[in-house]
py3Dmol code that shows the C-alpha trace and the ligand (Angstrom):
import py3Dmol

protein = """\
ATOM      1  CA  MET A   1       8.290   9.567   4.124  1.00  0.00           C
ATOM      2  CA  ILE A   2       5.120   7.670   3.437  1.00  0.00           C
ATOM      3  CA  SER A   3       2.035   9.800   3.935  1.00  0.00           C
ATOM      4  CA  LEU A   4      -1.681   9.034   4.441  1.00  0.00           C
ATOM      5  CA  SER A   5      -2.404  10.053   0.814  1.00  0.00           C
ATOM      6  CA  HIS A   6       0.268   7.568  -0.288  1.00  0.00           C
ATOM      7  CA  LEU A   7      -1.528   4.758   1.608  1.00  0.00           C
ATOM      8  CA  LYS A   8      -4.775   5.881  -0.062  1.00  0.00           C
ATOM      9  CA  LYS A   9      -3.051   5.738  -3.471  1.00  0.00           C
ATOM     10  CA  LEU A  10      -1.769   2.216  -2.747  1.00  0.00           C
ATOM     11  CA  LYS A  11      -5.351   1.138  -2.008  1.00  0.00           C
ATOM     12  CA  ALA A  12      -6.568   2.772  -5.271  1.00  0.00           C
ATOM     13  CA  GLU A  13      -3.839   0.810  -7.133  1.00  0.00           C
ATOM     14  CA  GLY A  14      -4.640  -2.425  -5.371  1.00  0.00           C
ATOM     15  CA  ARG A  15      -1.110  -2.588  -3.856  1.00  0.00           C
ATOM     16  CA  LYS A  16      -1.208  -4.128  -0.366  1.00  0.00           C
ATOM     17  CA  PHE A  17       0.801  -2.432   2.388  1.00  0.00           C
ATOM     18  CA  SER A  18       2.731  -3.693   5.349  1.00  0.00           C
ATOM     19  CA  CYS A  19       2.543  -2.501   8.926  1.00  0.00           C
ATOM     20  CA  LEU A  20       4.283  -3.720  12.123  1.00  0.00           C
ATOM     21  CA  THR A  21       4.311  -2.525  15.647  1.00  0.00           C
ATOM     22  CA  CYS A  22       7.477  -0.902  16.829  1.00  0.00           C
ATOM     23  CA  TYR A  23       8.520   0.810  20.033  1.00  0.00           C
ATOM     24  CA  ASP A  24      12.247   1.719  19.759  1.00  0.00           C
ATOM     25  CA  SER A  25      14.695   3.326  17.523  1.00  0.00           C
ATOM     26  CA  SER A  26      16.968   0.418  16.464  1.00  0.00           C
ATOM     27  CA  MET A  27      14.018  -1.812  15.473  1.00  0.00           C
ATOM     28  CA  ALA A  28      12.538   1.233  13.691  1.00  0.00           C
ATOM     29  CA  LYS A  29      15.758   1.450  11.673  1.00  0.00           C
ATOM     30  CA  ALA A  30      15.532  -2.266  10.839  1.00  0.00           C
ATOM     31  CA  LEU A  31      12.014  -1.731   9.616  1.00  0.00           C
ATOM     32  CA  GLU A  32      13.245   1.150   7.448  1.00  0.00           C
ATOM     33  CA  VAL A  33      15.955  -1.094   5.892  1.00  0.00           C
ATOM     34  CA  ALA A  34      13.274  -3.633   5.216  1.00  0.00           C
ATOM     35  CA  LYS A  35      11.056  -0.981   3.606  1.00  0.00           C
ATOM     36  CA  ILE A  36       8.033  -1.719   5.852  1.00  0.00           C
ATOM     37  CA  ASP A  37       5.311   0.766   4.777  1.00  0.00           C
ATOM     38  CA  SER A  38       3.886   1.720   8.099  1.00  0.00           C
ATOM     39  CA  ILE A  39       4.463   1.487  11.793  1.00  0.00           C
ATOM     40  CA  LEU A  40       2.000   1.259  14.625  1.00  0.00           C
ATOM     41  CA  VAL A  41       3.420   2.414  17.951  1.00  0.00           C
ATOM     42  CA  GLY A  42       0.879   0.281  19.705  1.00  0.00           C
ATOM     43  CA  ASP A  43      -0.264   0.304  23.312  1.00  0.00           C
ATOM     44  CA  SER A  44       0.610  -3.383  23.060  1.00  0.00           C
ATOM     45  CA  LEU A  45       3.889  -2.002  24.454  1.00  0.00           C
ATOM     46  CA  GLY A  46       2.202  -2.406  27.783  1.00  0.00           C
ATOM     47  CA  MET A  47       2.645  -6.150  27.288  1.00  0.00           C
ATOM     48  CA  THR A  48       5.644  -6.471  24.998  1.00  0.00           C
ATOM     49  CA  ILE A  49       7.861  -3.774  26.604  1.00  0.00           C
ATOM     50  CA  GLN A  50       6.409  -3.181  30.089  1.00  0.00           C
ATOM     51  CA  GLY A  51       5.454  -6.760  30.912  1.00  0.00           C
ATOM     52  CA  HIS A  52       1.827  -6.093  31.973  1.00  0.00           C
ATOM     53  CA  ASP A  53      -0.877  -8.631  31.109  1.00  0.00           C
ATOM     54  CA  SER A  54      -3.014  -6.092  29.257  1.00  0.00           C
ATOM     55  CA  THR A  55      -2.747  -2.627  27.597  1.00  0.00           C
ATOM     56  CA  LEU A  56      -4.699  -0.916  30.369  1.00  0.00           C
ATOM     57  CA  PRO A  57      -1.740   0.410  32.468  1.00  0.00           C
ATOM     58  CA  VAL A  58      -0.215   2.382  29.501  1.00  0.00           C
ATOM     59  CA  GLU A  59      -0.023   6.171  29.819  1.00  0.00           C
ATOM     60  CA  VAL A  60       0.080   8.881  27.186  1.00  0.00           C
ATOM     61  CA  THR A  61       3.654   9.794  28.324  1.00  0.00           C
ATOM     62  CA  ASP A  62       4.729   6.196  27.473  1.00  0.00           C
ATOM     63  CA  MET A  63       3.206   6.503  24.020  1.00  0.00           C
ATOM     64  CA  ALA A  64       4.908   9.806  23.384  1.00  0.00           C
ATOM     65  CA  TYR A  65       8.266   8.539  24.565  1.00  0.00           C
ATOM     66  CA  HIS A  66       8.166   5.463  22.244  1.00  0.00           C
ATOM     67  CA  THR A  67       6.754   7.466  19.339  1.00  0.00           C
ATOM     68  CA  ALA A  68       9.677   9.868  19.451  1.00  0.00           C
ATOM     69  CA  ALA A  69      12.182   7.033  19.620  1.00  0.00           C
ATOM     70  CA  VAL A  70      10.602   5.247  16.618  1.00  0.00           C
ATOM     71  CA  ARG A  71      10.456   8.498  14.569  1.00  0.00           C
ATOM     72  CA  ARG A  72      14.119   9.134  15.195  1.00  0.00           C
ATOM     73  CA  GLY A  73      14.971   5.668  13.906  1.00  0.00           C
ATOM     74  CA  ASN A  74      12.826   5.675  10.771  1.00  0.00           C
ATOM     75  CA  SER A  75      12.257   8.382   8.234  1.00  0.00           C
ATOM     76  CA  HIS A  76      10.453   6.125   5.724  1.00  0.00           C
ATOM     77  CA  ALA A  77       7.363   4.611   7.222  1.00  0.00           C
ATOM     78  CA  PHE A  78       3.990   6.157   7.986  1.00  0.00           C
ATOM     79  CA  ILE A  79       3.696   6.239  11.805  1.00  0.00           C
ATOM     80  CA  MET A  80       0.458   6.001  13.795  1.00  0.00           C
ATOM     81  CA  THR A  81       0.271   5.849  17.533  1.00  0.00           C
ATOM     82  CA  ASP A  82      -2.357   4.493  19.945  1.00  0.00           C
ATOM     83  CA  LEU A  83      -4.113   6.807  22.325  1.00  0.00           C
ATOM     84  CA  PRO A  84      -4.104   4.541  25.417  1.00  0.00           C
ATOM     85  CA  PHE A  85      -6.924   3.476  27.747  1.00  0.00           C
ATOM     86  CA  MET A  86      -9.137   6.316  28.998  1.00  0.00           C
ATOM     87  CA  SER A  87      -7.018   9.024  27.345  1.00  0.00           C
ATOM     88  CA  TYR A  88      -9.867  10.037  24.905  1.00  0.00           C
ATOM     89  CA  ALA A  89     -12.863   9.682  27.185  1.00  0.00           C
ATOM     90  CA  THR A  90     -13.604  13.351  26.916  1.00  0.00           C
ATOM     91  CA  LEU A  91     -13.168  15.640  23.888  1.00  0.00           C
ATOM     92  CA  ASN A  92     -10.699  17.804  25.780  1.00  0.00           C
ATOM     93  CA  ASP A  93      -8.540  14.747  26.793  1.00  0.00           C
ATOM     94  CA  ALA A  94      -8.658  13.487  23.185  1.00  0.00           C
ATOM     95  CA  LEU A  95      -7.425  16.865  21.871  1.00  0.00           C
ATOM     96  CA  GLN A  96      -4.701  17.400  24.469  1.00  0.00           C
ATOM     97  CA  ASN A  97      -3.418  13.837  24.335  1.00  0.00           C
ATOM     98  CA  SER A  98      -3.440  13.704  20.563  1.00  0.00           C
ATOM     99  CA  LYS A  99      -1.438  16.954  20.568  1.00  0.00           C
ATOM    100  CA  THR A 100       1.187  15.255  22.700  1.00  0.00           C
ATOM    101  CA  ILE A 101       1.294  12.244  20.433  1.00  0.00           C
ATOM    102  CA  MET A 102       1.459  14.223  17.195  1.00  0.00           C
ATOM    103  CA  GLN A 103       4.163  16.522  18.567  1.00  0.00           C
ATOM    104  CA  ALA A 104       6.143  13.401  19.440  1.00  0.00           C
ATOM    105  CA  GLY A 105       6.241  12.473  15.733  1.00  0.00           C
ATOM    106  CA  ALA A 106       3.100  10.499  14.940  1.00  0.00           C
ATOM    107  CA  GLN A 107       1.281  11.153  11.662  1.00  0.00           C
ATOM    108  CA  MET A 108      -2.033   9.795  12.927  1.00  0.00           C
ATOM    109  CA  VAL A 109      -3.599   8.686  16.203  1.00  0.00           C
ATOM    110  CA  LYS A 110      -5.525   5.454  16.646  1.00  0.00           C
ATOM    111  CA  LEU A 111      -8.579   5.093  18.887  1.00  0.00           C
ATOM    112  CA  GLU A 112     -10.451   1.930  19.807  1.00  0.00           C
ATOM    113  CA  GLY A 113     -14.254   1.892  19.491  1.00  0.00           C
ATOM    114  CA  GLY A 114     -17.169   2.399  17.196  1.00  0.00           C
ATOM    115  CA  ALA A 115     -19.998   4.811  16.318  1.00  0.00           C
ATOM    116  CA  TRP A 116     -19.870   6.403  19.775  1.00  0.00           C
ATOM    117  CA  LEU A 117     -16.469   7.874  18.875  1.00  0.00           C
ATOM    118  CA  SER A 118     -17.926   9.900  15.957  1.00  0.00           C
ATOM    119  CA  GLU A 119     -17.808  13.274  17.736  1.00  0.00           C
ATOM    120  CA  THR A 120     -14.301  12.635  18.865  1.00  0.00           C
ATOM    121  CA  VAL A 121     -13.162  11.657  15.397  1.00  0.00           C
ATOM    122  CA  GLU A 122     -14.840  14.754  13.884  1.00  0.00           C
ATOM    123  CA  VAL A 123     -13.222  17.182  16.379  1.00  0.00           C
ATOM    124  CA  LEU A 124      -9.783  15.635  16.085  1.00  0.00           C
ATOM    125  CA  THR A 125      -9.936  15.711  12.261  1.00  0.00           C
ATOM    126  CA  ARG A 126     -11.106  19.301  12.235  1.00  0.00           C
ATOM    127  CA  ASN A 127      -8.063  20.123  14.343  1.00  0.00           C
ATOM    128  CA  GLY A 128      -5.668  18.588  11.852  1.00  0.00           C
ATOM    129  CA  ILE A 129      -5.256  15.215  13.469  1.00  0.00           C
ATOM    130  CA  PRO A 130      -5.836  12.234  11.252  1.00  0.00           C
ATOM    131  CA  VAL A 131      -7.612   9.397  12.977  1.00  0.00           C
ATOM    132  CA  CYS A 132      -7.596   5.612  12.623  1.00  0.00           C
ATOM    133  CA  VAL A 133     -10.381   3.757  14.290  1.00  0.00           C
ATOM    134  CA  HIS A 134      -9.682   0.247  15.653  1.00  0.00           C
ATOM    135  CA  LEU A 135     -12.757  -1.962  15.578  1.00  0.00           C
ATOM    136  CA  GLY A 136     -13.635  -5.606  16.142  1.00  0.00           C
ATOM    137  CA  LEU A 137     -11.563  -6.994  19.016  1.00  0.00           C
ATOM    138  CA  THR A 138     -10.415  -3.834  20.837  1.00  0.00           C
ATOM    139  CA  PRO A 139      -7.980  -4.836  23.533  1.00  0.00           C
ATOM    140  CA  GLN A 140      -8.662  -1.807  25.820  1.00  0.00           C
ATOM    141  CA  SER A 141     -12.168  -3.303  26.296  1.00  0.00           C
ATOM    142  CA  VAL A 142     -10.904  -6.806  27.161  1.00  0.00           C
ATOM    143  CA  HIS A 143     -12.791  -6.825  30.406  1.00  0.00           C
ATOM    144  CA  VAL A 144     -16.087  -5.944  28.589  1.00  0.00           C
ATOM    145  CA  PHE A 145     -15.502  -8.787  26.111  1.00  0.00           C
ATOM    146  CA  GLY A 146     -14.419 -11.255  28.897  1.00  0.00           C
ATOM    147  CA  GLY A 147     -11.260 -12.228  26.990  1.00  0.00           C
ATOM    148  CA  TYR A 148      -9.620 -11.898  23.619  1.00  0.00           C
ATOM    149  CA  LYS A 149     -12.306 -13.351  21.326  1.00  0.00           C
ATOM    150  CA  VAL A 150     -13.158 -13.259  17.637  1.00  0.00           C
ATOM    151  CA  GLN A 151     -15.834 -10.590  16.982  1.00  0.00           C
ATOM    152  CA  ALA A 152     -18.636 -10.177  14.382  1.00  0.00           C
ATOM    153  CA  ARG A 153     -19.229 -13.955  14.091  1.00  0.00           C
ATOM    154  CA  THR A 154     -22.884 -13.655  13.048  1.00  0.00           C
ATOM    155  CA  ARG A 155     -24.584 -11.688  10.268  1.00  0.00           C
ATOM    156  CA  GLU A 156     -26.253  -9.462  12.892  1.00  0.00           C
ATOM    157  CA  THR A 157     -22.998  -8.558  14.739  1.00  0.00           C
ATOM    158  CA  ALA A 158     -21.124  -8.144  11.412  1.00  0.00           C
ATOM    159  CA  ASP A 159     -23.805  -5.627  10.261  1.00  0.00           C
ATOM    160  CA  GLN A 160     -23.475  -3.800  13.568  1.00  0.00           C
ATOM    161  CA  LEU A 161     -19.655  -3.607  13.035  1.00  0.00           C
ATOM    162  CA  ILE A 162     -20.257  -2.332   9.478  1.00  0.00           C
ATOM    163  CA  ALA A 163     -22.613   0.331  10.764  1.00  0.00           C
ATOM    164  CA  ASP A 164     -19.962   1.423  13.312  1.00  0.00           C
ATOM    165  CA  CYS A 165     -17.446   1.686  10.422  1.00  0.00           C
ATOM    166  CA  GLN A 166     -19.843   3.775   8.362  1.00  0.00           C
ATOM    167  CA  ALA A 167     -20.468   6.160  11.296  1.00  0.00           C
ATOM    168  CA  VAL A 168     -16.750   6.776  12.014  1.00  0.00           C
ATOM    169  CA  VAL A 169     -15.887   7.115   8.344  1.00  0.00           C
ATOM    170  CA  ALA A 170     -18.789   9.667   7.992  1.00  0.00           C
ATOM    171  CA  ALA A 171     -17.218  11.528  10.960  1.00  0.00           C
ATOM    172  CA  GLY A 172     -13.861  11.703   9.172  1.00  0.00           C
ATOM    173  CA  ALA A 173     -11.889   8.549  10.149  1.00  0.00           C
ATOM    174  CA  ALA A 174      -9.121   8.273   7.504  1.00  0.00           C
ATOM    175  CA  LEU A 175      -8.100   4.707   8.197  1.00  0.00           C
ATOM    176  CA  LEU A 176      -9.741   1.610   9.825  1.00  0.00           C
ATOM    177  CA  LEU A 177      -8.058  -1.199  11.673  1.00  0.00           C
ATOM    178  CA  LEU A 178      -9.969  -4.425  12.075  1.00  0.00           C
ATOM    179  CA  GLU A 179      -8.885  -7.040  14.645  1.00  0.00           C
ATOM    180  CA  CYS A 180     -10.007 -10.660  14.942  1.00  0.00           C
ATOM    181  CA  VAL A 181     -13.051 -10.732  12.654  1.00  0.00           C
ATOM    182  CA  PRO A 182     -14.034 -13.325  10.040  1.00  0.00           C
ATOM    183  CA  ALA A 183     -12.249 -12.995   6.688  1.00  0.00           C
ATOM    184  CA  GLN A 184     -15.590 -12.288   4.969  1.00  0.00           C
ATOM    185  CA  VAL A 185     -16.153  -9.308   7.254  1.00  0.00           C
ATOM    186  CA  GLY A 186     -12.630  -7.951   6.563  1.00  0.00           C
ATOM    187  CA  LYS A 187     -13.329  -8.231   2.825  1.00  0.00           C
ATOM    188  CA  GLU A 188     -16.810  -6.567   2.999  1.00  0.00           C
ATOM    189  CA  ILE A 189     -15.516  -3.626   4.983  1.00  0.00           C
ATOM    190  CA  SER A 190     -12.485  -3.137   2.767  1.00  0.00           C
ATOM    191  CA  GLU A 191     -14.637  -3.102  -0.343  1.00  0.00           C
ATOM    192  CA  LEU A 192     -17.216  -0.802   1.185  1.00  0.00           C
ATOM    193  CA  PHE A 193     -14.810   2.130   1.491  1.00  0.00           C
ATOM    194  CA  PRO A 194     -12.792   2.684  -1.745  1.00  0.00           C
ATOM    195  CA  GLN A 195     -11.109   5.870  -0.228  1.00  0.00           C
ATOM    196  CA  ILE A 196     -10.268   4.460   3.211  1.00  0.00           C
ATOM    197  CA  PRO A 197      -7.351   2.071   3.711  1.00  0.00           C
ATOM    198  CA  VAL A 198      -8.325  -0.886   5.991  1.00  0.00           C
ATOM    199  CA  ILE A 199      -5.596  -2.621   7.935  1.00  0.00           C
ATOM    200  CA  GLY A 200      -6.297  -6.106   9.317  1.00  0.00           C
ATOM    201  CA  ILE A 201      -4.878  -8.253  12.097  1.00  0.00           C
ATOM    202  CA  GLY A 202      -6.689 -11.569  12.053  1.00  0.00           C
ATOM    203  CA  ALA A 203      -9.195 -10.058   9.531  1.00  0.00           C
ATOM    204  CA  GLY A 204      -8.242 -12.216   6.479  1.00  0.00           C
ATOM    205  CA  ALA A 205      -6.266 -11.615   3.286  1.00  0.00           C
ATOM    206  CA  ASP A 206      -8.570  -9.085   1.683  1.00  0.00           C
ATOM    207  CA  THR A 207      -7.890  -5.991   3.810  1.00  0.00           C
ATOM    208  CA  ASP A 208      -5.646  -3.344   2.162  1.00  0.00           C
ATOM    209  CA  GLY A 209      -2.903  -3.641   4.710  1.00  0.00           C
ATOM    210  CA  GLN A 210      -1.775  -6.171   7.375  1.00  0.00           C
ATOM    211  CA  VAL A 211      -0.358  -5.502  10.790  1.00  0.00           C
ATOM    212  CA  LEU A 212       1.279  -7.822  13.350  1.00  0.00           C
ATOM    213  CA  VAL A 213       2.900  -7.241  16.670  1.00  0.00           C
ATOM    214  CA  GLN A 214       6.643  -7.271  15.958  1.00  0.00           C
ATOM    215  CA  GLN A 215       7.475  -9.624  18.893  1.00  0.00           C
ATOM    216  CA  ASP A 216       4.847 -12.132  17.607  1.00  0.00           C
ATOM    217  CA  MET A 217       6.178 -12.373  14.114  1.00  0.00           C
ATOM    218  CA  LEU A 218       9.757 -12.605  15.400  1.00  0.00           C
ATOM    219  CA  GLY A 219       8.825 -15.569  17.682  1.00  0.00           C
ATOM    220  CA  LEU A 220       9.384 -13.592  20.844  1.00  0.00           C
ATOM    221  CA  ASN A 221       5.964 -14.218  22.365  1.00  0.00           C
ATOM    222  CA  PHE A 222       6.456 -16.891  25.051  1.00  0.00           C
ATOM    223  CA  SER A 223       2.807 -17.055  26.069  1.00  0.00           C
ATOM    224  CA  HIS A 224      -0.292 -17.623  23.966  1.00  0.00           C
ATOM    225  CA  VAL A 225       0.339 -17.086  20.244  1.00  0.00           C
ATOM    226  CA  ALA A 226      -2.845 -16.106  18.333  1.00  0.00           C
ATOM    227  CA  LYS A 227      -3.973 -18.111  15.327  1.00  0.00           C
ATOM    228  CA  PHE A 228      -3.413 -15.123  12.979  1.00  0.00           C
ATOM    229  CA  VAL A 229       0.308 -14.919  13.741  1.00  0.00           C
ATOM    230  CA  ARG A 230       3.011 -16.321  11.494  1.00  0.00           C
ATOM    231  CA  ASN A 231       6.569 -16.574  12.780  1.00  0.00           C
ATOM    232  CA  PHE A 232       8.795 -15.078  10.016  1.00  0.00           C
ATOM    233  CA  MET A 233      11.947 -15.547  12.009  1.00  0.00           C
ATOM    234  CA  LYS A 234      11.787 -19.331  11.752  1.00  0.00           C
ATOM    235  CA  GLU A 235      12.778 -19.176   8.104  1.00  0.00           C
ATOM    236  CA  GLN A 236      15.846 -16.958   8.665  1.00  0.00           C
ATOM    237  CA  SER A 237      19.411 -17.486   9.747  1.00  0.00           C
ATOM    238  CA  GLY A 238      22.660 -15.512  10.186  1.00  0.00           C
ATOM    239  CA  GLU A 239      23.343 -11.933  11.267  1.00  0.00           C
ATOM    240  CA  THR A 240      20.727 -10.334   9.033  1.00  0.00           C
ATOM    241  CA  ALA A 241      17.941 -12.643  10.295  1.00  0.00           C
ATOM    242  CA  ILE A 242      15.818  -9.836  11.892  1.00  0.00           C
ATOM    243  CA  VAL A 243      15.838  -7.608   8.816  1.00  0.00           C
ATOM    244  CA  ASP A 244      15.305 -10.604   6.626  1.00  0.00           C
ATOM    245  CA  ALA A 245      12.243 -11.575   8.674  1.00  0.00           C
ATOM    246  CA  PHE A 246      10.831  -8.056   8.184  1.00  0.00           C
ATOM    247  CA  LYS A 247      11.602  -8.276   4.433  1.00  0.00           C
ATOM    248  CA  ALA A 248       9.924 -11.677   4.225  1.00  0.00           C
ATOM    249  CA  TYR A 249       6.838 -10.280   5.979  1.00  0.00           C
ATOM    250  CA  HIS A 250       6.685  -7.260   3.672  1.00  0.00           C
ATOM    251  CA  ALA A 251       7.007  -9.491   0.654  1.00  0.00           C
ATOM    252  CA  ALA A 252       4.365 -11.920   1.907  1.00  0.00           C
ATOM    253  CA  VAL A 253       1.869  -9.145   2.576  1.00  0.00           C
ATOM    254  CA  LEU A 254       2.440  -7.588  -0.849  1.00  0.00           C
ATOM    255  CA  ASP A 255       2.113 -10.881  -2.737  1.00  0.00           C
ATOM    256  CA  GLY A 256      -0.926 -11.944  -0.710  1.00  0.00           C
ATOM    257  CA  SER A 257       0.628 -15.098   0.757  1.00  0.00           C
ATOM    258  CA  PHE A 258       0.249 -13.721   4.272  1.00  0.00           C
ATOM    259  CA  PRO A 259      -2.238 -14.245   5.830  1.00  0.00           C
ATOM    260  CA  ALA A 260      -2.837 -17.793   4.545  1.00  0.00           C
ATOM    261  CA  LEU A 261      -5.953 -19.772   5.328  1.00  0.00           C
ATOM    262  CA  GLU A 262      -4.429 -21.150   8.528  1.00  0.00           C
ATOM    263  CA  GLN A 263      -3.990 -17.621   9.878  1.00  0.00           C
ATOM    264  CA  THR A 264      -7.555 -16.612   9.044  1.00  0.00           C
ATOM    265  CA  PHE A 265     -10.939 -16.968  10.771  1.00  0.00           C
ATOM    266  CA  GLN A 266     -13.158 -18.625   8.174  1.00  0.00           C
ATOM    267  CA  ILE A 267     -16.559 -18.351   9.757  1.00  0.00           C
ATOM    268  CA  GLU A 268     -19.863 -18.734   7.822  1.00  0.00           C
ATOM    269  CA  LEU A 269     -22.071 -15.782   8.763  1.00  0.00           C
TER     270      LEU A 269
END
"""
ligand_1 = """\
8
KIV
O -1.486 -2.006 20.235
C -1.337 -2.728 19.220
O -0.258 -3.309 18.967
C -2.478 -2.951 18.365
C -2.358 -4.073 17.404
C -2.752 -5.325 18.025
C -3.198 -3.818 16.187
O -3.464 -2.247 18.452
"""
view = py3Dmol.view(width=600, height=400)
view.addModel(protein, "pdb")
view.setStyle({"model": 0}, {"cartoon": {"style": "trace"}})
view.addModel(ligand_1, "xyz")
view.setStyle({"model": 1}, {"stick": {}})
view.zoomTo()
view.show()
């Protein structure tokens, strides 16, 4: 099973790693066959599985249920799971809810935020719970942002994001996930932390890992498809098409052909 130290080793070696969201056991097995390096049991399941229009209605019990199903289907990938909306607003909630998620089979929890999460990150890490911090566009704050918009578009806001990353890394964050930021910002942050793997989604080609929502890359999103998505299913046919799409994604992440320029936000800061 891939561990956090393995992901750190891949970063040190300059080998990119693949990550996809997953919520169930049979798809988790397909990801294992395709040798996908890591899985995010994302609270995007509120949209992809439950049919809501945001991640806000998702509960900790949902995350634990899907984490356990994914772990049963996959014994290869590193698994991290989202703590959903308002489930880490107090230190006690963060500890109790992370315990539930880790006991369901996750190897790491993911929280959305910035420097203000430092104490939470420190306490979780001290209690044996590795933490990924998700920064940039953080979907649990969609109503604060007023929509799903590219973040850190100016030098000033990019520097603020970098300061947030520095604060959570100093507090013990073991992994960062950057969503919807200019490619230059993804590159700067990935280079700033040699020991911390950085996963990007819409953060350019220079992050250490890439993640996509599984339904998006399989062409199963029937509403708005974000610029950073590539449909890997389009190129496949026959009964192995799904596994082949996952294999093609893994290969494209490792050889650097995904994301290409057309899936990247090229914004002059
Ligand atoms: O919940 C999720 O799937 C995520 C990804 C969009 C990174 O957080």
